[in-house]
MARDOLUM-54663 format. One line per field, with one value per residue (C-alpha): x, y, z; residue number from 0. Coordinates in pm, whole numbers, plus 32768, in hexadecimal, padded with zeros to 4 digits. Layout:
# residues N
u: X / ...
v: Y / ...
w: Z / ...
num: NUM / ...
END
This chain:
# residues 305
u: 8000 / 80A6 / 801A / 8099 / 80BE / 7F6B / 7EA6 / 7DAC / 7E14 / 7D35 / 7CCC / 7CA3 / 7C11 / 7C38 / 7B4E / 7B17 / 79BF / 78FF / 798D / 7AC3 / 7BDD / 7CD8 / 7DCB / 7DDA / 7EE6 / 7FAB / 80CF / 820E / 827F / 8138 / 814F / 82AE / 8235 / 8119 / 820F / 8313 / 820E / 819D / 82F8 / 837E / 8457 / 85C2 / 8577 / 8603 / 8762 / 87A7 / 88FA / 8993 / 89EF / 8A4B / 8B83 / 8B7E / 8B1F / 8BF6 / 8B51 / 8C0D / 8BD1 / 8B12 / 89C1 / 89FB / 8A75 / 8B4B / 8AD9 / 8BE8 / 8B84 / 8C07 / 8CAF / 8D82 / 8CBB / 8C21 / 8B04 / 8AA2 / 893B / 887C / 87D3 / 8821 / 870E / 8785 / 8664 / 874B / 86DD / 8775 / 88DE / 88CF / 8A05 / 897F / 894B / 8ABF / 8AC8 / 89D3 / 89F8 / 8AEF / 89D1 / 89C9 / 88B4 / 88D6 / 884C / 8711 / 873C / 860F / 8614 / 84F7 / 8501 / 842F / 8346 / 824D / 812C / 80A1 / 7F41 / 7ED3 / 7D5B / 7D5D / 7E7A / 7E5F / 7CFB / 7CED / 7E29 / 7DAC / 7C71 / 7D45 / 7E0E / 7CDA / 7CE6 / 7DE6 / 7EED / 7F08 / 7FF3 / 8025 / 8114 / 818C / 8295 / 83A7 / 8348 / 825A / 81C4 / 814D / 8086 / 800F / 7F2C / 7FD3 / 7F40 / 7F26 / 7ED6 / 8020 / 804E / 8196 / 81F3 / 8307 / 8379 / 840F / 84E8 / 85FD / 874F / 88B5 / 88D7 / 898E / 8886 / 889F / 8A15 / 89D9 / 88CF / 89B8 / 88CF / 8903 / 87E8 / 87E8 / 8787 / 8610 / 85B2 / 86B3 / 863C / 84D2 / 8522 / 85D2 / 84B3 / 83B1 / 847A / 848A / 830B / 82DF / 8183 / 80DD / 7F94 / 7FBD / 7EDD / 7FE9 / 810C / 806D / 812B / 8277 / 8221 / 81A2 / 8264 / 82C5 / 8437 / 8533 / 8559 / 85F7 / 869A / 8658 / 8703 / 8666 / 8740 / 86E4 / 8787 / 87C3 / 8699 / 8684 / 8745 / 877F / 8881 / 88EF / 8864 / 8951 / 88EE / 88A8 / 8866 / 875D / 86D0 / 8581 / 84F7 / 85D5 / 870A / 868B / 85C9 / 8608 / 8531 / 848F / 8389 / 824C / 817E / 8213 / 834D / 82C3 / 81A4 / 8293 / 8373 / 824E / 81ED / 8357 / 8354 / 8207 / 827E / 83C7 / 831F / 8222 / 8339 / 83F9 / 82D2 / 8262 / 83A1 / 8468 / 85A7 / 8637 / 86E5 / 85AC / 84EA / 85DD / 85E1 / 8464 / 8452 / 8553 / 84A3 / 836F / 8410 / 851D / 8433 / 833C / 8441 / 84C7 / 8371 / 8321 / 8470 / 843C / 82E2 / 8363 / 8488 / 839A / 82A2 / 83A7 / 8402 / 8293 / 8251 / 838A / 8401 / 8578 / 8546 / 846B / 84F7 / 85BE / 85E3 / 86AB / 8647 / 8519 / 83EC / 8281 / 8262 / 8168 / 803F / 801F / 7F21 / 7E8E / 7E34 / 7D97 / 7D61
v: 8000 / 8142 / 82A2 / 83CF / 8508 / 858A / 844C / 842D / 8330 / 81FE / 80FC / 7F8E / 7E89 / 7D13 / 7C62 / 7AE7 / 7A5D / 79C3 / 786B / 78A3 / 77D6 / 77EE / 78D5 / 787C / 7931 / 78DC / 7986 / 78D0 / 78AA / 7801 / 771E / 76BB / 7668 / 7592 / 74CC / 74A5 / 7432 / 7321 / 7281 / 717B / 7216 / 721D / 7222 / 7382 / 73A8 / 7512 / 75C1 / 74E5 / 75E5 / 754B / 75DD / 7511 / 73D2 / 72D6 / 71DB / 7092 / 6FFE / 6ECE / 6F7F / 6FFE / 714E / 71C3 / 72E9 / 73C4 / 7474 / 75B8 / 7512 / 7439 / 72F4 / 723C / 7148 / 7082 / 7073 / 6FC4 / 710C / 7277 / 7376 / 74DC / 75A0 / 769E / 77DC / 78F2 / 78BD / 7742 / 7682 / 7556 / 7602 / 7615 / 7498 / 74B4 / 760F / 772F / 782B / 7937 / 7A32 / 7B8D / 7CD6 / 7D33 / 7EAA / 7EB5 / 7ED7 / 7E9E / 7F51 / 7E92 / 7F42 / 7EC1 / 7F38 / 7E76 / 7E76 / 7F28 / 7F00 / 7FB2 / 80AA / 80F8 / 80A2 / 8181 / 80EA / 7F8C / 7FD0 / 8055 / 7F12 / 7E38 / 7CC6 / 7C6B / 7D4A / 7EA5 / 7F28 / 8096 / 80F8 / 8228 / 81FB / 8118 / 814A / 805D / 803D / 7EE3 / 7E93 / 7D38 / 7CC9 / 7BCB / 7B1C / 7BA8 / 7D09 / 7D3C / 7DE1 / 7DAB / 7EA6 / 7EF9 / 802F / 7FB8 / 8080 / 805E / 80C4 / 8047 / 7F24 / 8008 / 811B / 816D / 81B0 / 8291 / 8347 / 8369 / 82A1 / 81B9 / 80BB / 80B5 / 8227 / 81F1 / 8361 / 83AD / 8284 / 82EE / 844E / 83C3 / 82D9 / 83EA / 84C3 / 83A2 / 8393 / 850D / 856D / 8422 / 8422 / 843C / 830B / 823C / 82E7 / 828D / 8142 / 81FC / 82FC / 8204 / 80C1 / 7FFA / 7FB8 / 800E / 7FDD / 7EA8 / 7EC1 / 7D8F / 7DAB / 7CB9 / 7BAE / 7AB2 / 7988 / 7995 / 7942 / 7827 / 7779 / 760C / 7501 / 73AC / 7292 / 7215 / 70D5 / 7104 / 727A / 7376 / 74CC / 7565 / 76BA / 77EE / 7714 / 76A8 / 77D7 / 7917 / 7A1F / 7B71 / 7B50 / 7B77 / 7A6A / 792D / 78D0 / 7834 / 778B / 76F7 / 7678 / 75BB / 7535 / 74C5 / 740E / 7367 / 72F3 / 726F / 71B8 / 711E / 70AA / 700F / 6F35 / 6ED8 / 6EAA / 6D62 / 6E02 / 6F47 / 6FAA / 6F60 / 703D / 7161 / 714B / 7145 / 7270 / 733E / 72F4 / 73A4 / 74AF / 753C / 75A1 / 762D / 7701 / 778A / 780D / 7891 / 7944 / 79E1 / 7A5B / 7AEB / 7B9D / 7C37 / 7C88 / 7D4B / 7E0F / 7E5F / 7EBE / 7F91 / 8002 / 8042 / 8181 / 8227 / 831F / 8265 / 8297 / 83CF / 8465 / 8530 / 8508 / 856D / 8539 / 841E / 83F1 / 828F / 8199 / 80B9 / 7F4A / 7E85 / 7D0C
w: 8000 / 7F8A / 7FA1 / 7EE6 / 7FC1 / 7F43 / 7F70 / 808A / 8196 / 819C / 829B / 8246 / 8330 / 82FD / 83EB / 83FA / 83B1 / 84D2 / 851C / 8444 / 84DF / 83C1 / 8476 / 85E7 / 86B3 / 87EB / 8895 / 8835 / 899B / 89F3 / 88C3 / 8928 / 8A87 / 89FC / 8927 / 8A3B / 8B36 / 8A44 / 8A45 / 8B32 / 8C40 / 8BD5 / 8A5F / 8A49 / 8AD3 / 8B29 / 8B3C / 8A2A / 8922 / 87D2 / 8732 / 85F0 / 853A / 847C / 838D / 83C0 / 8266 / 82E3 / 82FC / 845E / 84E1 / 8602 / 86D4 / 876E / 88AF / 893D / 8A66 / 897D / 8987 / 885E / 8820 / 86E8 / 8667 / 8552 / 84F5 / 8549 / 8501 / 84FB / 858F / 8630 / 8588 / 84B9 / 8527 / 8520 / 858A / 84C7 / 8377 / 8315 / 82FE / 81DB / 8149 / 812B / 812B / 8237 / 8287 / 81EE / 8272 / 81AF / 81DC / 82C6 / 843F / 8533 / 8683 / 8781 / 8874 / 8975 / 8A4C / 8B75 / 8C0A / 8ACE / 8AF3 / 8C43 / 8C1C / 8AA7 / 8A44 / 890E / 887E / 88D3 / 8807 / 86E8 / 86DB / 870C / 875F / 8655 / 85BA / 8525 / 8418 / 83BC / 82A5 / 81ED / 80E3 / 8169 / 82D5 / 8386 / 84E1 / 8549 / 8683 / 86E7 / 87FF / 88E4 / 8A12 / 8B72 / 8AFF / 8A47 / 88F3 / 883E / 8735 / 863E / 8589 / 8440 / 8353 / 8254 / 82DF / 8305 / 83F6 / 84EA / 84CB / 863C / 861B / 84EF / 85B9 / 86E5 / 87C3 / 88E9 / 88DE / 8A5A / 8A57 / 8A37 / 8A21 / 8914 / 8843 / 8877 / 87FC / 86CA / 866F / 869E / 85B1 / 84B9 / 84C0 / 84C3 / 844E / 84A7 / 8563 / 86DC / 870E / 8663 / 8711 / 8860 / 884D / 8841 / 8949 / 8A4B / 8A19 / 8B4E / 8B61 / 8A56 / 88E1 / 8845 / 86EE / 8615 / 84C0 / 83CA / 832B / 821F / 8176 / 7FFE / 7F21 / 7ED4 / 7FE9 / 7F91 / 7FDE / 7F6A / 803C / 814B / 8204 / 8377 / 8376 / 8309 / 8363 / 83B5 / 8411 / 8405 / 83F0 / 829A / 821F / 82DF / 8235 / 8283 / 8399 / 82CC / 8373 / 82DC / 839E / 84DC / 8425 / 8326 / 843F / 84D8 / 8381 / 834B / 8497 / 8446 / 82F0 / 8379 / 8498 / 83AA / 82C2 / 83E3 / 8447 / 82E7 / 821D / 8238 / 82BC / 8346 / 8204 / 8138 / 8227 / 820D / 8091 / 8087 / 8172 / 80B1 / 7F67 / 7FF5 / 80CB / 7FE4 / 7EC6 / 7FC3 / 8075 / 7F2D / 7EC9 / 8025 / 8040 / 7EEA / 7F51 / 8099 / 7FF3 / 7EF5 / 8008 / 80CA / 7F8F / 7F53 / 80BD / 80E4 / 7F8B / 7F81 / 7EB5 / 7FBE / 80C0 / 81C8 / 833D / 8383 / 8234 / 81D1 / 82B1 / 829D / 8123 / 8151 / 8235 / 82BE / 823D / 8349 / 8333 / 844E / 8451
num: 0 / 1 / 2 / 3 / 4 / 5 / 6 / 7 / 8 / 9 / 10 / 11 / 12 / 13 / 14 / 15 / 16 / 17 / 18 / 19 / 20 / 21 / 22 / 23 / 24 / 25 / 26 / 27 / 28 / 29 / 30 / 31 / 32 / 33 / 34 / 35 / 36 / 37 / 38 / 39 / 40 / 41 / 42 / 43 / 44 / 45 / 46 / 47 / 48 / 49 / 50 / 51 / 52 / 53 / 54 / 55 / 56 / 57 / 58 / 59 / 60 / 61 / 62 / 63 / 64 / 65 / 66 / 67 / 68 / 69 / 70 / 71 / 72 / 73 / 74 / 75 / 76 / 77 / 78 / 79 / 80 / 81 / 82 / 83 / 84 / 85 / 86 / 87 / 88 / 89 / 90 / 91 / 92 / 93 / 94 / 95 / 96 / 97 / 98 / 99 / 100 / 101 / 102 / 103 / 104 / 105 / 106 / 107 / 108 / 109 / 110 / 111 / 112 / 113 / 114 / 115 / 116 / 117 / 118 / 119 / 120 / 121 / 122 / 123 / 124 / 125 / 126 / 127 / 128 / 129 / 130 / 131 / 132 / 133 / 134 / 135 / 136 / 137 / 138 / 139 / 140 / 141 / 142 / 143 / 144 / 145 / 146 / 147 / 148 / 149 / 150 / 151 / 152 / 153 / 154 / 155 / 156 / 157 / 158 / 159 / 160 / 161 / 162 / 163 / 164 / 165 / 166 / 167 / 168 / 169 / 170 / 171 / 172 / 173 / 174 / 175 / 176 / 177 / 178 / 179 / 180 / 181 / 182 / 183 / 184 / 185 / 186 / 187 / 188 / 189 / 190 / 191 / 192 / 193 / 194 / 195 / 196 / 197 / 198 / 199 / 200 / 201 / 202 / 203 / 204 / 205 / 206 / 207 / 208 / 209 / 210 / 211 / 212 / 213 / 214 / 215 / 216 / 217 / 218 / 219 / 220 / 221 / 222 / 223 / 224 / 225 / 226 / 227 / 228 / 229 / 230 / 231 / 232 / 233 / 234 / 235 / 236 / 237 / 238 / 239 / 240 / 241 / 242 / 243 / 244 / 245 / 246 / 247 / 248 / 249 / 250 / 251 / 252 / 253 / 254 / 255 / 256 / 257 / 258 / 259 / 260 / 261 / 262 / 263 / 264 / 265 / 266 / 267 / 268 / 269 / 270 / 271 / 272 / 273 / 274 / 275 / 276 / 277 / 278 / 279 / 280 / 281 / 282 / 283 / 284 / 285 / 286 / 287 / 288 / 289 / 290 / 291 / 292 / 293 / 294 / 295 / 296 / 297 / 298 / 299 / 300 / 301 / 302 / 303 / 304
END
């Protein structure tokens, strides 16, 4: 959604139909707890940081741990996120900065303390954008709203701006200047956030990211397909896990299962990553004014879902 300086700002609502259950939401921390609580005690071994993986050539892999120990496994699944320690055993690809940074913000007890802003966000999420600057706000549980100011800027934007991210008031002033001219109802999130601001530069793996099959090892989630956070990453990770688990219980052997899984997952991730990369370009065009540049040339368009 792009507005020229003379266009009238518009409001778009996307509301689910009664009984629509196609897009259920849950806080990620709560989802993690649900999954962990379903496992037999001791299944997850904490404080065992993996430093690397060595395929042994016989279909098994050796895990190297941070304290210097090793263990051999029939199958290693790299589900260790953007900066995966498992990925290098399969791929030389590394995440690259997309040119976009999100600055995270949060408000607690929003329905009581900030009722007008709570109504603006609604029961789902709200997006306001003007040019290459975007404000996201998402309803979480327990009366919390998580938000992000997103803009195109160098990865070290705070250094360029002479900011210390621990100086909350200085960062607030800078972000308010970045969104100069925006409606005060939107800027409420910046003026009244609880706690500080967290800079989250966006990284993505090359598109497409593929690898040659190696027995005894595979990837899922961000380790396999780190992409801009436009609503696909976590859902794809769960779909990856479901497909891999299904293959492991239906295929005749571990290697057959991994091959079957990768034959489904790799084409899917290539298309999803392409869509997300294009989506980020459409949402935040590189040729629009960037953070620290001209402000006030666009009025934000608002979308609520």
